[in-house]
Every structure is written in C-alpha cells, then in structure tokens.
C-alpha positions as CSV (number, residue, x, y, z in Angstrom):
1,X,102.2,104.1,106.0
2,X,101.9,101.7,103.1
3,X,99.6,98.8,103.4
4,X,98.7,95.9,101.0
5,X,95.1,94.6,100.7
6,X,93.4,91.8,98.8
7,X,90.4,92.6,96.7
8,X,88.7,89.3,95.7
9,X,90.8,86.2,95.6
10,X,93.9,87.3,93.6
11,X,94.0,91.1,93.1
12,X,96.2,93.0,95.5
13,X,96.5,96.8,95.9
14,X,99.2,98.6,97.8
15,X,98.6,102.2,99.0
16,X,98.6,104.6,101.8
17,X,96.5,103.6,104.9
18,X,93.3,105.6,105.2
19,X,91.2,103.9,107.9
20,X,90.1,100.6,109.4
21,X,86.5,99.5,108.7
22,X,84.2,97.9,111.3
23,X,84.1,94.6,109.3
24,X,87.9,94.0,109.6
25,X,88.8,95.4,106.1
26,X,91.0,98.4,105.7
27,X,90.9,101.3,103.2
28,X,94.0,102.5,101.2
29,X,94.5,105.4,98.9
30,X,96.2,105.1,95.5
31,X,96.3,108.5,93.9
32,X,92.7,109.9,94.1
33,X,91.1,106.5,94.5
34,X,90.3,104.7,97.8
35,X,90.1,100.9,97.8
36,X,88.9,98.6,100.6
37,X,89.9,95.0,101.2
38,X,91.3,92.5,103.5
39,X,94.7,93.3,104.9
40,X,97.6,91.0,103.8
41,X,99.5,89.4,106.6
42,X,103.1,90.5,107.1
43,X,104.3,86.9,107.7
44,X,106.4,85.5,104.9
45,X,105.0,82.6,102.8
46,X,106.2,79.1,103.7
47,X,108.6,77.6,101.1
C-alpha cells in the first residue's frame, strides 16, 4: 500500500508502507531506500 510521509517541514516522500514505528512515525520503501517520517493525513486541504 502506498503511503505519503513528511520528512522535516516541507519534504514529502511517497512509497510502499514498511512498518509503523513506536513514536508514531511510519517507514516507507522507495526502491532500495527506507525513509521514516510523519504520515500525511488523508483529509483534503481546506480551500
């Protein structure tokens, strides 16, 4: 399943879900690299 995470304040990464971390972050795989960050909410942004 594809998930999007935030790394820092303005960098986002989309990849395949790997695992949930104890601190609330999730890990996603992009190719051979694994990134961890805060999950992006699925709610649409207010206009």
